VMD Tcl script that draws the C-alpha trace (Angstrom):
set ca {
  {-27.75 -3.13 126.49}
  {-28.13 0.06 124.69}
  {-31.90 0.34 125.20}
  {-31.65 -0.22 128.83}
  {-29.12 2.65 128.77}
  {-31.41 4.82 126.77}
  {-34.32 4.23 129.07}
  {-32.22 5.16 132.08}
  {-31.00 8.55 130.03}
  {-34.49 9.51 129.48}
  {-35.57 8.98 133.02}
  {-32.61 11.54 133.86}
  {-33.68 13.67 130.93}
  {-37.37 13.69 132.13}
  {-36.07 14.92 135.64}
  {-34.09 17.56 134.03}
  {-36.73 18.85 131.61}
  {-38.99 18.94 134.63}
  {-36.94 21.92 135.69}
  {-37.24 23.35 132.23}
  {-40.35 22.01 130.30}
  {-39.56 24.44 127.52}
  {-36.61 22.56 126.43}
  {-36.97 20.73 123.11}
  {-34.99 17.76 121.42}
  {-34.53 19.58 118.19}
  {-32.20 16.90 116.50}
  {-30.55 13.70 117.22}
  {-28.93 10.66 115.66}
  {-29.40 7.52 117.71}
  {-27.34 5.21 115.23}
  {-30.22 2.55 115.27}
  {-30.42 2.01 111.55}
  {-28.79 -0.33 109.18}
  {-26.54 2.33 107.71}
  {-25.18 5.87 108.51}
  {-27.88 8.44 107.61}
  {-26.14 10.65 105.00}
  {-28.89 13.01 105.45}
  {-27.30 13.99 108.66}
  {-23.36 13.27 108.03}
  {-20.70 13.77 105.40}
  {-17.37 12.35 105.43}
  {-14.09 14.38 105.33}
  {-11.65 12.81 102.69}
  {-7.89 12.86 102.77}
  {-4.97 13.94 104.75}
  {-5.51 17.74 104.32}
  {-2.93 18.12 101.36}
  {-2.25 20.15 99.56}
  {-3.55 23.12 101.51}
  {-3.48 21.91 105.24}
  {-1.24 18.63 105.26}
  {-1.45 16.55 108.40}
  {-4.67 18.74 109.04}
  {-2.23 21.47 110.35}
  {-1.45 19.26 113.51}
  {1.08 16.89 112.07}
  {-1.43 14.04 111.96}
  {-0.70 10.85 110.30}
  {-4.12 9.32 109.28}
  {-5.80 9.67 105.84}
  {-9.54 10.01 106.43}
  {-11.98 7.82 104.13}
  {-15.63 7.13 103.84}
  {-14.82 3.33 103.78}
  {-17.07 1.09 105.85}
  {-13.76 -0.24 107.37}
  {-13.56 3.17 109.10}
  {-16.99 3.90 110.00}
  {-20.02 1.78 110.39}
  {-22.96 1.06 112.68}
  {-22.88 -1.79 114.87}
  {-25.08 -2.85 117.93}
  {-26.98 0.51 117.65}
  {-23.67 2.55 117.93}
  {-21.75 4.40 115.35}
  {-18.15 3.03 115.17}
  {-15.26 5.04 114.07}
  {-12.11 2.90 113.59}
  {-8.46 3.97 113.18}
  {-6.71 1.27 111.26}
  {-2.96 0.63 110.47}
  {-1.48 -1.55 107.72}
  {2.26 -1.88 107.80}
  {3.64 -0.81 104.40}
  {0.35 0.39 103.18}
  {-0.21 3.55 101.19}
  {-1.57 5.07 103.49}
  {-0.60 3.14 106.60}
  {-3.08 4.75 108.93}
  {-6.75 5.32 107.88}
  {-9.65 6.80 109.88}
  {-12.98 8.54 109.70}
  {-14.00 12.14 110.10}
  {-17.89 12.66 110.04}
  {-19.62 16.07 110.03}
  {-22.81 17.66 109.91}
  {-21.70 20.71 107.65}
  {-24.29 21.73 105.26}
  {-26.82 19.38 106.70}
  {-27.31 20.29 110.47}
  {-26.07 23.42 112.31}
  {-26.97 25.05 115.40}
  {-26.46 28.28 117.40}
  {-27.08 27.61 121.15}
  {-28.48 24.64 123.06}
  {-27.29 21.67 124.97}
  {-25.16 19.55 122.55}
  {-24.23 16.10 123.95}
  {-22.98 12.62 122.85}
  {-22.51 9.36 124.72}
  {-19.26 7.80 123.84}
  {-16.85 5.04 124.56}
  {-13.25 6.12 123.84}
  {-10.24 4.34 122.20}
  {-6.97 4.30 124.06}
  {-3.20 4.13 123.16}
  {-0.24 6.38 122.61}
  {-0.69 8.70 119.63}
  {-4.67 8.22 119.47}
  {-6.54 11.42 119.36}
  {-10.54 11.25 119.35}
  {-12.67 14.31 119.43}
  {-16.34 15.43 119.54}
  {-16.20 19.16 118.34}
  {-17.78 21.86 116.32}
  {-16.72 24.44 113.71}
  {-18.46 27.57 112.21}
  {-21.00 26.65 109.33}
  {-20.22 29.75 107.21}
  {-17.10 31.32 108.59}
  {-18.63 34.55 108.77}
  {-15.70 36.22 110.32}
  {-13.11 34.27 108.17}
  {-11.28 30.92 108.22}
  {-10.00 29.37 111.23}
  {-9.79 30.46 114.02}
  {-11.30 33.77 113.27}
  {-14.75 32.17 113.28}
  {-14.10 29.95 116.40}
  {-14.01 26.44 117.15}
  {-15.69 24.60 119.99}
  {-14.11 21.45 121.39}
  {-16.73 19.56 123.48}
  {-14.52 16.56 124.09}
  {-10.72 15.76 123.15}
  {-8.66 13.01 124.69}
  {-5.13 12.14 124.01}
  {-3.97 8.64 124.22}
  {-1.16 9.22 126.56}
  {-3.73 10.51 129.38}
  {-6.51 7.94 128.94}
  {-8.30 9.14 131.87}
  {-8.66 13.06 131.10}
  {-11.25 14.75 128.74}
  {-10.52 18.29 127.70}
  {-13.10 21.05 126.77}
  {-11.64 24.02 124.72}
  {-12.35 26.97 122.67}
  {-10.26 28.38 119.86}
  {-10.53 32.21 118.56}
  {-8.39 35.20 118.00}
  {-6.06 36.18 115.08}
  {-4.76 34.07 112.17}
  {-2.18 31.61 112.91}
  {0.30 32.03 114.62}
  {-1.68 34.67 116.26}
  {-4.37 32.26 117.38}
  {-5.65 31.90 121.00}
  {-7.25 29.02 122.97}
  {-8.47 28.38 126.48}
  {-10.25 25.48 128.38}
  {-10.23 23.04 131.14}
  {-9.85 19.25 131.72}
  {-11.62 16.81 134.04}
  {-10.84 13.14 134.90}
  {-12.70 9.99 135.43}
  {-11.92 8.52 138.88}
  {-9.85 5.34 139.21}
  {-10.49 4.30 135.53}
  {-9.91 5.26 132.02}
  {-12.42 6.60 129.36}
  {-12.13 3.54 127.28}
  {-13.46 1.39 130.03}
  {-17.22 2.68 129.75}
  {-19.49 4.95 127.99}
  {-19.44 8.66 129.23}
  {-21.68 11.36 128.36}
  {-19.92 14.62 127.11}
  {-21.85 18.07 126.57}
  {-21.93 21.69 126.36}
  {-24.61 24.23 127.16}
  {-24.09 27.18 124.91}
  {-25.97 30.61 125.60}
  {-25.31 34.11 123.86}
  {-22.18 34.96 125.58}
  {-21.15 31.71 127.68}
  {-20.27 28.14 127.04}
  {-20.43 25.44 129.77}
  {-18.84 21.81 129.68}
  {-20.23 18.81 131.40}
  {-18.91 15.47 131.91}
  {-21.35 12.75 133.01}
  {-23.60 15.59 134.07}
  {-20.94 17.49 136.15}
  {-20.02 20.98 135.29}
  {-16.28 21.24 134.87}
  {-15.63 24.57 132.88}
  {-17.13 27.61 131.85}
  {-16.05 30.41 129.37}
  {-17.73 33.68 128.68}
  {-17.01 36.71 126.17}
  {-15.35 38.31 129.39}
  {-12.63 35.55 129.34}
  {-11.56 36.62 125.87}
  {-10.24 40.10 126.82}
  {-9.75 42.41 123.87}
  {-10.79 39.63 121.44}
  {-14.29 39.40 120.02}
  {-16.69 36.58 121.01}
  {-17.33 34.89 117.76}
  {-19.50 32.06 119.24}
  {-22.50 33.88 118.03}
  {-23.26 31.97 114.73}
  {-24.26 28.56 113.59}
  {-21.65 25.61 113.98}
  {-21.65 22.07 112.75}
  {-20.77 19.01 114.51}
  {-17.71 16.76 114.01}
  {-16.76 13.17 115.25}
  {-13.32 11.72 114.36}
  {-10.26 10.01 115.43}
  {-7.03 11.37 114.55}
  {-3.58 9.32 114.60}
  {-0.48 11.20 115.75}
  {0.07 14.95 115.99}
  {2.00 17.54 117.91}
  {-0.20 17.36 121.02}
  {-0.81 13.42 121.33}
  {2.61 12.53 119.99}
  {2.90 9.53 117.85}
  {2.06 5.65 117.88}
  {4.89 3.40 119.27}
  {5.15 -0.22 119.86}
  {2.67 0.03 122.76}
  {-0.04 1.06 120.41}
  {-2.64 -1.67 119.17}
  {-4.81 -1.22 116.11}
  {-7.59 -0.83 115.17}
  {-8.63 1.81 117.73}
  {-12.36 2.42 117.80}
  {-14.63 5.37 119.19}
  {-18.17 3.95 119.85}
  {-20.88 6.76 119.77}
  {-24.34 5.76 121.44}
  {-26.03 8.79 120.19}
  {-25.65 12.79 119.35}
  {-28.36 15.03 120.72}
  {-29.18 18.66 120.40}
  {-31.69 20.29 122.89}
  {-32.69 24.05 122.58}
  {-34.71 26.24 124.60}
  {-35.89 29.63 123.69}
  {-34.69 31.16 127.16}
  {-30.96 30.28 126.30}
  {-31.27 31.06 122.55}
  {-30.12 34.04 120.77}
  {-30.60 35.90 117.42}
  {-28.19 35.16 114.69}
  {-27.18 38.10 112.66}
  {-25.08 41.13 112.43}
  {-24.78 43.20 115.69}
  {-23.13 45.85 113.88}
  {-24.23 47.26 110.30}
  {-23.09 50.23 108.46}
  {-25.82 52.97 108.49}
  {-28.50 52.60 105.97}
  {-27.51 49.12 104.97}
  {-30.31 47.30 103.24}
  {-31.76 43.67 103.67}
  {-30.01 42.49 106.65}
  {-30.93 39.15 107.73}
  {-31.85 37.77 111.51}
  {-32.86 34.25 112.39}
  {-33.62 32.10 115.45}
  {-33.87 28.21 115.80}
  {-36.91 26.18 114.64}
  {-38.99 25.00 117.70}
  {-41.58 22.35 116.87}
  {-45.18 24.14 116.61}
  {-43.95 27.46 117.61}
  {-44.99 30.77 116.53}
  {-42.88 33.78 115.93}
  {-43.75 37.56 116.05}
  {-40.93 39.93 115.26}
  {-40.24 43.59 115.94}
  {-37.60 45.99 114.58}
  {-37.24 49.36 116.44}
  {-36.26 52.01 113.95}
  {-36.05 49.46 111.03}
  {-38.58 47.91 108.64}
  {-39.14 44.08 108.31}
  {-39.52 43.56 104.57}
  {-39.95 39.72 104.78}
  {-40.17 36.77 107.23}
  {-42.54 37.96 109.68}
  {-43.90 34.71 111.53}
  {-41.08 32.66 110.38}
  {-37.71 31.78 111.97}
  {-35.80 34.49 109.55}
  {-36.53 38.04 108.72}
  {-34.93 40.57 106.54}
  {-34.68 44.26 107.87}
  {-33.96 47.59 106.22}
  {-32.50 49.89 109.15}
  {-33.65 53.51 109.34}
  {-32.44 56.58 111.30}
  {-32.62 56.66 115.09}
  {-30.65 56.57 118.21}
  {-31.60 52.99 119.09}
  {-32.05 50.05 116.83}
  {-33.36 46.76 118.19}
  {-34.50 43.42 116.74}
  {-36.68 40.95 118.99}
  {-38.86 38.11 118.58}
  {-41.63 36.44 120.69}
  {-41.22 32.72 120.56}
  {-44.47 31.04 121.69}
  {-44.64 27.22 121.72}
  {-46.92 25.01 124.12}
  {-47.18 26.92 127.30}
  {-43.80 28.55 126.85}
  {-43.49 32.07 125.61}
  {-40.01 33.91 125.40}
  {-38.62 37.26 124.01}
  {-35.33 37.07 122.67}
  {-33.85 40.58 121.62}
  {-30.61 42.07 120.25}
  {-29.31 45.71 120.09}
  {-27.94 46.50 116.79}
  {-25.29 49.12 116.30}
  {-25.85 51.07 113.42}
  {-23.69 54.18 113.94}
  {-24.65 57.92 113.83}
  {-26.29 59.45 110.68}
  {-23.12 60.23 108.74}
  {-20.40 58.02 110.39}
  {-20.13 54.61 111.69}
  {-17.05 53.63 113.45}
  {-15.78 49.96 112.68}
  {-13.36 50.22 115.69}
  {-11.91 52.80 117.97}
  {-9.39 50.29 119.35}
  {-10.99 51.02 122.88}
  {-14.61 50.29 123.36}
  {-16.18 49.64 119.74}
  {-14.46 46.59 118.35}
  {-16.79 45.57 115.60}
  {-13.35 45.27 113.36}
  {-10.45 43.40 115.16}
  {-6.93 42.85 114.07}
  {-6.27 39.30 112.75}
  {-2.73 39.45 111.05}
  {-0.06 41.79 110.46}
  {3.44 42.02 108.77}
  {5.63 43.84 111.35}
  {4.63 44.73 114.98}
  {1.25 45.63 116.50}
  {0.04 46.57 119.96}
  {-2.56 48.89 121.38}
  {-1.48 52.12 123.74}
  {-2.46 55.47 124.78}
  {-2.66 57.87 122.09}
  {0.44 59.84 121.62}
  {0.33 63.71 120.95}
  {-3.53 64.07 121.37}
  {-4.96 67.11 119.51}
  {-8.14 68.53 118.10}
  {-8.10 65.80 115.52}
  {-7.68 62.82 117.90}
  {-8.25 63.35 121.65}
  {-9.30 59.83 122.49}
  {-7.52 57.65 125.02}
  {-6.30 54.55 123.06}
  {-5.24 53.90 119.62}
  {-3.44 51.11 117.54}
  {0.46 51.27 116.81}
  {1.61 49.49 113.95}
  {5.26 49.17 113.00}
  {5.63 48.34 109.37}
  {7.55 45.40 108.42}
  {10.44 45.66 106.27}
  {10.14 42.50 104.09}
  {7.52 41.75 101.37}
  {4.09 42.96 101.33}
  {3.28 44.78 104.62}
  {-0.06 45.55 106.21}
  {-2.57 45.38 108.96}
  {-5.55 43.02 108.57}
  {-8.96 43.36 110.54}
  {-12.15 41.36 110.59}
  {-14.89 43.70 109.25}
  {-18.29 42.73 110.48}
  {-21.01 45.07 109.12}
  {-20.64 45.71 105.31}
  {-23.74 44.29 103.82}
  {-23.22 45.31 100.38}
  {-19.78 46.65 99.01}
  {-21.42 48.20 96.17}
  {-22.23 51.40 98.36}
  {-18.46 51.81 98.49}
  {-17.67 51.19 95.05}
  {-20.34 53.58 93.60}
  {-19.21 56.29 95.89}
  {-22.26 56.52 98.13}
  {-20.01 55.63 101.02}
  {-16.30 56.39 101.89}
  {-14.05 55.06 104.56}
  {-11.64 57.06 106.81}
  {-9.31 56.63 109.68}
  {-7.37 58.98 111.96}
  {-3.63 58.64 111.36}
  {-0.28 59.77 112.78}
  {3.03 58.66 111.26}
  {6.58 59.29 110.50}
  {6.20 58.35 106.71}
  {6.88 61.19 104.15}
  {4.13 63.70 103.18}
  {2.42 62.02 100.10}
  {2.63 58.79 101.48}
  {-0.37 56.61 99.80}
  {-2.28 54.34 101.79}
  {-4.53 51.56 100.53}
  {-7.67 49.72 101.97}
  {-8.60 46.45 100.47}
  {-12.15 45.02 101.30}
  {-11.67 41.26 101.22}
  {-13.56 37.89 101.69}
  {-10.85 36.21 104.20}
  {-12.23 32.78 103.25}
  {-10.76 33.05 99.80}
  {-7.35 34.60 100.47}
  {-4.11 34.28 102.60}
  {-2.29 37.23 103.57}
  {-0.59 38.95 101.57}
  {-2.20 37.34 98.50}
  {-4.59 39.21 96.25}
  {-7.30 36.48 95.67}
  {-10.23 37.21 97.65}
  {-9.80 41.12 97.37}
  {-12.91 42.59 96.06}
  {-11.87 46.24 95.68}
  {-9.21 48.86 96.75}
  {-9.16 52.41 97.96}
  {-6.64 55.08 98.44}
  {-5.67 57.98 100.44}
  {-2.52 60.10 100.60}
  {-1.11 61.81 103.66}
  {-0.74 65.65 103.78}
  {1.14 66.11 107.13}
  {3.95 64.24 109.23}
  {4.07 63.73 112.89}
  {0.45 64.90 113.48}
  {-2.87 63.52 113.56}
  {-4.94 63.86 110.36}
  {-7.99 62.11 109.04}
  {-7.42 60.17 105.76}
  {-10.49 59.77 103.63}
  {-10.37 56.99 101.13}
  {-11.71 56.86 97.47}
  {-12.62 53.93 95.25}
  {-9.86 52.82 92.99}
  {-11.09 49.57 91.26}
  {-12.77 46.15 91.38}
  {-9.88 43.83 91.69}
  {-11.76 40.19 91.85}
  {-15.26 40.06 90.59}
  {-15.35 36.49 91.88}
  {-15.65 37.93 95.41}
  {-19.40 38.56 96.08}
  {-20.28 42.17 96.79}
  {-22.29 40.59 99.76}
  {-19.50 38.79 101.36}
  {-16.81 41.19 102.70}
  {-15.74 40.13 106.14}
  {-12.08 41.52 106.09}
  {-9.94 44.61 105.39}
  {-6.31 45.32 104.80}
  {-4.73 48.62 105.24}
  {-1.21 49.18 103.62}
  {1.17 51.98 103.10}
  {2.84 52.02 99.56}
  {6.03 53.57 100.71}
  {8.68 51.81 98.37}
  {11.71 51.96 101.02}
  {11.72 48.96 103.32}
  {11.93 51.16 106.45}
  {10.24 50.37 109.68}
  {7.81 53.39 109.41}
  {5.45 53.67 112.60}
  {1.78 54.24 112.10}
  {-0.74 55.19 114.78}
  {-4.31 54.41 113.76}
  {-7.71 55.44 115.44}
  {-11.41 55.60 114.54}
  {-11.51 53.23 111.62}
  {-14.79 54.51 110.11}
  {-17.49 54.46 107.35}
  {-18.95 57.82 106.17}
  {-21.98 58.61 104.21}
  {-19.99 60.52 101.42}
  {-22.17 63.62 101.20}
  {-21.47 63.90 104.95}
  {-17.83 64.51 104.11}
  {-16.67 68.27 104.38}
  {-16.85 69.80 100.98}
  {-13.22 70.95 101.11}
  {-12.04 67.47 101.74}
  {-14.58 66.07 99.39}
  {-12.99 68.31 96.56}
  {-9.61 67.10 97.39}
  {-10.57 63.49 97.16}
  {-11.11 63.82 93.32}
  {-7.56 64.73 92.63}
  {-5.85 61.83 94.61}
  {-6.00 59.35 91.61}
  {-3.90 59.91 88.66}
  {-6.25 58.49 86.04}
  {-9.54 56.55 85.23}
  {-9.52 53.43 83.32}
  {-12.71 52.63 81.85}
  {-12.83 49.15 79.93}
  {-15.23 48.58 77.06}
  {-15.73 45.61 74.69}
  {-12.59 45.79 72.48}
  {-10.40 48.18 74.54}
  {-9.97 50.83 77.56}
  {-10.53 54.37 77.73}
  {-7.93 56.17 79.89}
  {-9.01 59.59 81.58}
  {-5.95 61.51 82.99}
  {-6.45 63.48 86.16}
  {-2.95 64.61 86.52}
  {-0.06 65.00 84.03}
  {1.92 61.55 83.22}
  {2.78 58.76 81.09}
  {0.42 55.58 80.78}
  {1.86 52.29 79.79}
  {-0.21 49.11 78.95}
  {1.14 45.81 79.64}
  {-0.09 42.08 79.33}
  {0.16 39.82 82.24}
  {3.45 38.37 80.69}
  {4.88 41.79 81.25}
  {5.06 42.51 77.35}
  {4.57 46.27 76.73}
  {1.60 47.04 74.41}
  {1.37 50.81 74.37}
  {2.48 54.01 76.04}
  {1.51 57.59 75.76}
  {2.21 60.76 77.60}
  {-1.06 62.62 78.80}
  {-1.89 65.97 79.91}
  {-4.13 66.35 82.80}
  {-7.79 66.16 81.42}
  {-6.94 64.40 78.27}
  {-8.82 61.09 77.35}
  {-7.64 58.43 74.85}
  {-8.99 55.08 73.84}
  {-6.72 52.11 73.23}
  {-7.94 49.07 71.48}
  {-7.19 45.66 73.13}
  {-8.44 42.10 72.64}
  {-10.41 40.53 75.60}
  {-8.29 39.74 78.66}
  {-6.65 41.27 81.73}
  {-3.84 43.94 81.55}
  {-1.99 46.22 83.75}
  {-1.79 49.98 83.51}
  {1.22 51.73 84.96}
  {1.05 55.39 85.45}
  {4.29 57.35 85.98}
  {3.80 60.98 86.69}
  {5.52 63.84 88.53}
  {3.87 63.36 91.81}
  {2.82 59.66 91.80}
  {3.39 56.30 90.36}
  {0.11 54.10 90.14}
  {-0.77 50.64 88.85}
  {-3.97 49.26 87.88}
  {-5.42 45.89 86.92}
  {-8.11 45.92 84.29}
  {-10.25 43.32 82.69}
  {-11.41 44.07 79.08}
  {-14.57 42.17 78.08}
}
mol new
graphics top color blue
foreach p $ca { graphics top sphere $p radius 0.5 }
foreach p [lrange $ca 0 end-1] q [lrange $ca 1 end] { graphics top cylinder $p $q radius 0.2 }
display resetview
């Protein structure tokens, strides 16, 4: 029966492709073999614990790679959710994914599936970001091609997830129904067609939903990177509810095939649309089309590798306009795909102005956040919209943002580049602010794991706009690659738990030698001391008067000494990690060091 259905499908496909002869089938799994093709699929194992118990949705099942939960039969993949009274676990199922093996950006992704049914049953055909370029879920997006919940067995749902970190996450979608039947009665085809700034959902060839970048409002469109495919049946959860006496087991989802079609007309270049000026070796790629040739161009940039392949590296230079484009030729088809790349001005690159430029976007905060008309505009800040952040009063507080565009953080750690922000606040003069550059995939706010390096600045006024320029403090976590920065945290270090209000605008990067000299001179005295580890100890250079105390990670005081400004001293220490506490007339400062 399956082969007859495939033949009928290809008749339909031939008719469709007659309208677009440039479309190619770039990958498929027809499930015709004796065993599941592990070149295409991997299995998720477990119940999500300890990090995400119940997979974040209160689900009951334990995923396995057992042939009782996933197997091939009659030319179909069968995913089976099973129940064993008193078993440990009681519910088992399978979640299969192409992560690390097959990932796609753009195209028509479709599958022909017969659904399970029953209260508390939750099958899905969906996609997640391969590399989490913008951070963990939902910052890098989720595409649900098909979801069905057992209490509504006639309805399929298509949804996207995006926005800030939970509970600030967002989603939107639409649904459609099969007429006079339930989805478990027959096979149906579920698909999306995915372009640069648009995703369209289809049920049995009929369009039922469209989402575009404009639907997301102020949130950025993060569906511009490679995503992998997932097939699974969940049991229970907050949305579908939980099995009851009416639910029979096993419940099976039968998958006839999964296919991915792509055409150069609908594809897009994958790579950063925003880079800090003068960043080096930025990568861009497009899908591989059978027998295609690729000819790349980079306006105001130099292609240093990859010409005539699907991926290039570019070094961007000066200029008012930067673009990257590629001619893709295959068969009788020729398509030019292009991207405008924002690189900022010669000296300054704006990460976000909270108005039109949103290459950085808030993802989490401890306190209150909103965007509003700039209060008290003046010569420092005369723009229209800014961000208002009211500091939280409990624990570590701060505002976190995605940060697309820093290709190599070493430029900031070596002082070639600096960061700045326009600020108006009611905190006292002399309030210190910290910026942390992070990899959000490795940390959870307000933790310090995943924080690569920190930067500091101090206010010089109150109730007026000023520009804070941040200087490099230290590398905090060397496990974070200098090439994998995708987040920023901005925190004030005022000790009182008071709801201070901060207005932020024009969060930017600067080429350091572009900063006015009088400001650059002042930057050097903002730090109280420098700590320079060496094999067998640390050298402390005092920039201000104060007392330095060295502690081990257990809090034991190892040494203390009063410094005059300009004094340098060495302390002998065994290999390990230590905390230096500085207590001076004008500031208290802590720094973690690692002695080799």
